[in-house]
C-alpha positions in Angstrom: 7.6 16.6 -0.7 7.9 14.8 2.4 4.9 13.2 4.4 4.5 15.8 6.7 4.1 18.6 4.0 1.8 16.4 2.0 -0.5 15.7 4.9 -0.5 19.8 5.4 -1.4 20.3 2.0 -3.9 17.8 1.8 -5.6 19.4 4.8 -5.2 22.9 3.2 -6.7 21.8 0.2 -10.0 20.4 1.8 -10.4 23.8 3.7 -10.0 25.3 0.6 -12.6 22.8 -1.2 -15.1 23.2 1.7 -14.6 27.3 1.1 -15.7 27.5 -2.1 -19.4 27.7 -1.4 -19.5 30.8 -4.2 -18.4 30.4 -7.1 -14.5 32.1 -7.8 -13.5 33.6 -11.1 -9.6 33.1 -10.3 -10.0 29.0 -10.0 -8.6 27.8 -13.4 -8.9 23.9 -14.6 -6.6 22.9 -17.5 -5.8 19.3 -18.7 -1.9 18.3 -18.5 -0.6 16.0 -21.3 2.5 14.4 -21.1 4.4 12.5 -23.9 5.3 9.0 -23.6 8.5 7.9 -22.0 11.1 4.9 -22.4 9.8 2.7 -19.8 6.9 0.2 -20.7 4.7 1.7 -18.4 5.5 5.1 -20.0 4.7 4.3 -23.8 1.2 5.5 -23.5 1.7 9.2 -22.0 0.0 10.2 -19.1 -2.6 13.0 -18.3 -3.2 15.2 -15.5 -5.4 17.8 -14.3 -4.1 21.1 -13.0 -5.9 23.6 -10.7 -4.7 27.0 -10.2 -6.1 29.7 -7.9 -3.8 32.9 -7.8 -5.7 34.2 -5.1 -5.0 31.4 -2.7 -1.6 30.3 -4.1 -2.9 27.0 -5.2 -1.2 25.2 -8.1 -1.3 21.5 -8.4 -1.9 18.9 -10.5 -4.1 15.5 -9.8 -3.4 12.5 -12.0 -4.7 9.0 -11.8 -2.5 5.8 -12.7 0.0 5.6 -9.6 1.2 2.4 -8.5 4.2 0.8 -7.0 5.9 -2.3 -7.8 6.6 -2.9 -3.9 3.2 -3.5 -3.5 2.7 -7.1 -2.3 2.2 -9.9 -4.8 2.3 -7.1 -7.3 3.2 -9.2 -10.2 0.4 -11.8 -9.6 -2.3 -9.1 -9.1 -1.0 -7.4 -12.2 -1.4 -10.8 -14.3 -5.0 -11.3 -12.8 -6.1 -7.9 -13.3 -6.7 -7.1 -9.3 -3.9 -4.3 -9.5 -5.2 -1.4 -7.6 -4.2 2.1 -8.6 -4.6 5.5 -7.0 -5.0 9.0 -7.8 -1.8 11.2 -7.0 -1.6 15.0 -6.1 1.8 16.9 -6.7 3.0 20.5 -6.7 2.5 21.5 -10.5 6.2 22.7 -10.7 7.2 19.3 -9.5 5.1 17.3 -11.4 6.7 19.3 -14.8 10.0 18.6 -13.4 9.5 15.0 -13.2 8.9 14.8 -16.9 11.6 17.6 -17.6 13.8 14.7 -16.2 13.2 11.9 -18.9 12.9 14.4 -21.5 8.8 14.1 -22.3 6.9 16.9 -23.6 4.1 18.4 -21.6 1.5 20.2 -22.8 -1.2 22.1 -21.5 -5.0 22.6 -22.7 -6.7 25.3 -20.6 -10.3 24.3 -20.4 -12.9 27.1 -20.7 -15.3 26.1 -17.7 -17.4 28.3 -15.9 -16.6 29.3 -12.3 -19.5 27.0 -11.2 -18.1 24.3 -13.2 -14.5 24.6 -12.1 -15.5 24.9 -8.4 -17.6 21.5 -8.8 -14.4 19.8 -10.9 -12.3 21.0 -8.2 -14.4 19.6 -5.2 -14.9 16.4 -7.2 -10.9 16.1 -7.4 -10.8 16.7 -3.6 -13.2 13.9 -3.0 -11.6 11.5 -5.4 -8.2 12.1 -3.1 -9.7 11.4 0.2 -8.2 8.1 1.8 -11.4 6.1 1.3 -11.6 7.0 -2.7 -8.2 7.7 -3.5 -7.6 3.9 -4.5 -9.3 2.5 -7.4 -9.2 -1.2 -9.4 -7.2 -0.3 -12.3 -8.2 -0.8 -15.9 -6.0 -0.2 -18.7 -8.6 0.4 -21.5 -11.8 1.4 -19.8 -10.4 2.9 -16.4 -6.9 4.7 -16.6 -5.2 7.8 -16.2 -6.7 9.6 -19.2 -10.4 8.1 -18.5 -11.2 9.4 -15.1 -9.7 12.9 -16.0 -12.3 13.0 -18.6 -14.8 11.6 -16.4 -14.2 14.2 -13.5 -14.7 16.8 -16.2 -17.6 15.8 -18.2 -19.8 14.9 -15.2 -19.2 18.3 -13.9 -20.3 20.4 -17.1 -23.4 22.2 -17.0 -24.0 21.1 -20.7 -23.7 18.3 -22.9 -20.2 17.7 -24.3 -20.2 17.1 -27.9 -17.0 15.5 -29.9 -15.8 15.8 -33.4 -15.7 12.3 -34.2 -12.7 11.6 -36.8 -13.5 9.9 -39.8 -11.2 7.0 -39.4 -12.6 3.7 -37.5 -9.8 2.1 -35.5 -9.2 -1.0 -33.0 -7.7 -1.0 -29.5 -4.9 -3.1 -31.0 -4.5 -0.9 -33.7 -4.2 2.2 -31.3 -1.8 0.2 -29.2 0.5 -0.9 -31.8 0.9 3.0 -32.8 2.4 3.2 -29.1 4.6 0.3 -29.3 5.7 0.1 -32.9 9.4 0.4 -31.6 9.2 -2.3 -29.2 8.3 -5.5 -31.4 8.9 -7.7 -28.5 6.2 -5.8 -26.3 4.0 -5.5 -29.3 4.3 -9.6 -29.5 3.7 -10.1 -25.9 0.4 -7.8 -26.0 -0.5 -9.8 -29.1 -0.3 -13.1 -27.4 -1.7 -12.2 -24.1 -5.0 -10.3 -25.4 -7.5 -11.5 -27.9 -10.4 -10.9 -30.2 -11.8 -8.4 -28.2 -9.2 -5.9 -28.9 -10.0 -6.1 -32.7 -13.5 -4.6 -32.8 -14.0 -1.0 -34.1 -14.3 1.4 -31.1 -16.1 4.4 -30.5 -14.1 8.1 -30.3 -14.7 7.9 -26.3 -13.1 4.7 -26.1 -10.2 5.8 -28.1 -9.6 8.4 -25.2 -7.8 5.7 -23.1 -4.6 7.3 -24.7 -3.7 10.7 -23.3 -3.0 12.5 -26.7 -6.2 11.2 -28.2 -8.1 12.6 -25.3 -6.5 16.1 -25.6 -7.2 16.2 -29.2 -11.1 15.4 -28.4 -11.1 18.0 -25.7 -9.6 20.7 -28.3 -12.5 20.2 -30.6 -14.9 19.6 -27.8 -18.2 21.7 -27.5 -20.3 22.2 -24.6 -24.0 22.3 -25.4 -26.8 23.7 -23.0 -30.1 24.5 -24.9 -29.4 26.9 -27.5 -25.8 28.0 -26.3 -22.7 26.4 -27.7 -19.2 26.9 -26.4 -15.9 25.7 -27.0 -14.6 23.4 -24.0 -11.2 24.5 -24.4 -8.8 27.2 -25.4 -5.6 27.1 -27.3 -3.2 24.6 -26.3 0.3 25.7 -24.6 3.5 24.0 -24.7 4.8 24.1 -21.5 7.9 21.5 -22.1 9.5 20.6 -25.3 10.6 16.9 -25.6 14.7 16.5 -24.8 15.3 14.1 -27.7 18.7 13.7 -26.6 17.5 12.6 -23.0 15.0 10.7 -24.0 17.4 8.7 -26.6 19.9 8.1 -23.6 17.2 7.2 -21.2 15.5 4.7 -23.8 15.9 1.0 -23.5 17.2 0.0 -27.3 15.3 -2.8 -28.5 17.2 -5.8 -29.4 18.1 -6.3 -32.9 16.4 -9.8 -33.0 12.7 -9.2 -33.8 10.4 -12.0 -32.6 9.7 -12.7 -36.7 13.2 -13.1 -37.0 13.8 -15.5 -33.8 10.6 -17.4 -34.6 11.5 -18.1 -38.5 14.9 -19.1 -37.2 13.3 -21.7 -34.9 11.1 -23.2 -37.7 14.2 -23.4 -39.5 15.9 -25.4 -37.1 13.1 -27.5 -36.3 12.6 -28.1 -40.1 16.2 -29.3 -40.4 15.6 -31.6 -37.5 12.5 -33.1 -38.9 14.5 -33.9 -42.5 17.1 -35.6 -40.4 14.4 -37.9 -38.7 12.5 -38.3 -41.9 15.8 -39.6 -43.5 16.8 -41.5 -40.6 13.4 -42.7 -39.7 13.7 -42.2 -36.0 12.7 -39.8 -33.7 14.1 -37.2 -31.2 11.8 -37.4 -28.4 13.9 -34.5 -26.7 13.0 -32.2 -29.3 9.1 -32.8 -28.9 9.7 -32.7 -25.0 11.2 -29.4 -25.3 9.1 -27.6 -27.4 5.8 -28.9 -26.3 6.8 -28.1 -22.6 7.5 -24.5 -23.5 4.3 -24.0 -25.7 2.2 -25.8 -22.9 3.5 -23.5 -20.4 2.8 -20.3 -22.4 -0.7 -22.0 -22.8 -1.0 -22.2 -18.9 -0.5 -18.4 -19.0 -3.0 -17.6 -22.0 -5.3 -20.0 -20.1 -5.0 -18.2 -16.8 -5.5 -14.8 -18.7 -8.7 -16.1 -20.5 -10.3 -17.8 -17.7 -9.2 -16.7 -14.3 -8.0 -13.4 -15.0 -10.4 -10.1 -14.8 -8.1 -8.3 -17.4 -10.5 -6.9 -20.3 -10.0 -8.4 -23.8 -8.2 -11.4 -23.1 -11.2 -13.7 -23.9 -11.7 -15.2 -26.4 -7.8 -15.8 -27.7 -7.4 -17.6 -30.8 -3.7 -18.0 -29.9 -5.1 -20.7 -27.4 -5.5 -23.1 -30.2 -1.7 -23.1 -30.9 -0.3 -22.4 -27.3 -2.7 -24.4 -24.7 -2.1 -26.6 -21.5 -3.0 -29.6 -23.3 0.3 -29.5 -25.3 2.0 -30.4 -22.0 0.5 -34.1 -22.5 2.9 -35.0 -24.8 5.9 -34.6 -22.8 4.3 -37.0 -20.4 3.7 -39.9 -22.5 6.2 -39.5 -25.3 8.6 -41.7 -23.4 6.1 -44.2 -22.4 6.3 -47.2 -25.0 3.2 -48.4 -24.4 1.7 -44.9 -25.2 3.3 -45.0 -28.7 -0.2 -45.4 -30.4 -1.8 -42.8 -28.3 1.3 -40.4 -29.0 0.3 -41.2 -32.8 -3.0 -40.3 -32.2 -2.4 -36.9 -30.3 -0.1 -35.5 -33.2 -2.7 -36.4 -35.6 -5.6 -34.4 -33.6 -2.8 -31.6 -32.9 -2.1 -31.2 -36.5 -6.0 -31.1 -37.4 -6.4 -28.2 -35.2 -3.3 -26.3 -36.3 -4.3 -26.9 -39.9 -7.7 -25.4 -39.5 -6.2 -22.6 -37.4 -3.8 -21.8 -40.7 -6.3 -22.6 -43.2 -8.7 -19.6 -41.3 -6.0 -17.3 -40.2 -6.7 -14.4 -42.4 -10.6 -14.6 -41.8 -10.0 -15.1 -38.0 -12.0 -12.1 -36.1 -8.7 -11.5 -34.2 -5.4 -10.0 -35.6 -2.5 -12.5 -35.2 0.9 -11.2 -34.9 3.0 -12.1 -37.9 5.8 -13.9 -35.7 3.0 -16.2 -34.6 3.0 -17.8 -38.1 6.3 -19.8 -38.1 5.7 -20.8 -34.3 2.4 -22.5 -35.7 4.4 -23.9 -38.4 6.8 -25.5 -35.6 4.0 -27.8 -33.9 2.8 -28.7 -37.3 6.4 -29.6 -38.6 6.8 -31.7 -35.5 3.1 -33.6 -35.6 3.7 -34.1 -39.3 7.1 -35.5 -38.7 6.0 -38.2 -36.0 3.1 -39.4 -38.2 5.2 -39.6 -41.1 8.1 -41.5 -39.4 5.6 -43.6 -37.5 3.8 -44.7 -40.8 7.3 -45.5 -42.5 8.2 -47.8 -39.5 4.8 -49.6 -39.7 5.3 -50.1 -43.4 8.9 -51.2 -42.9 7.6 -53.9 -40.0 4.8 -54.9 -42.2 7.5 -55.5 -45.2 9.5 -57.4 -43.0 6.7 -59.7 -41.9 5.7 -60.5 -45.4 9.0 -61.4 -46.5 9.5 -63.8 -43.8 
């Protein structure tokens, strides 16, 4: 649709919405669920609400979570948690076609709403899509493309919705891992950026931040009003089967080097360098300069997410004990001869912090990615090596003084 058609279409829908002063049995609402795609922002799937009225030739999909990378300062605003998303409106056939192109499965769950409920849902969607209302502050756990359609439906029911709670208890992190398990580096990044709040057991309503879970919940849900009980939905319909060939060709294949392998390789190299330093009783300051600078810069990002951004689940983050801005102190003082004693104290404190972190690793209220372990050991090895070599040098110097 070009802009003129969109504006005309919106005007048409607004006139329809105001025209629904009485109930209309031909108005049907259904939940559309699209399977995950290959891009990072597609890995969790998508949800839409289909509105049909055969008598008025209306067949459209309202869907939340529309954004553009071309938005000014998008990366910074996304990092800070100030990304504004909007509701989208598409012709039903165009909507399905877009997912057919990428090979995704599209399912439809007809909602067994009364005519009055359907009218209220449609009017709520029209109000949401008005220029003053269509932009909203995105929250990937609590206010996303799945939670908004759910709220529109539940808030316009004549009764109370009852879900069939699953027996299995899960956390946000476990659910996210289920979506990203084929992308280990993405999983690594999410585990690094998001902290302990991601590891609490969540309610069934909170699990509905994922489109597939929302669809499953609506399939088994019932609407209760007094002594009356009815199912919220009918039988699901497969609109579009997944095209595995198209999905495979479009998918960005993960690199063969996993985060754990890369981190273990780094640890191996650092151990070899450290052994050489111990044997030769000398420090390769450039090694610590590079390592602590990288860790410190990562720590700056973590502290930004914890203390400045408005993203959920970023604070507290126990990864801040091994990746933090204080690590940038070492590269600044390690080259100053007069700071040699300070550097030694610095390494002692750093090792003590890392030792406590490692000792409590499996009791932390945050699930740490297994690849973090060798990365923590890298810093611990460097601190122990510096303390060891420095102590050996002091003993040799003391021995030489005694011999003289």
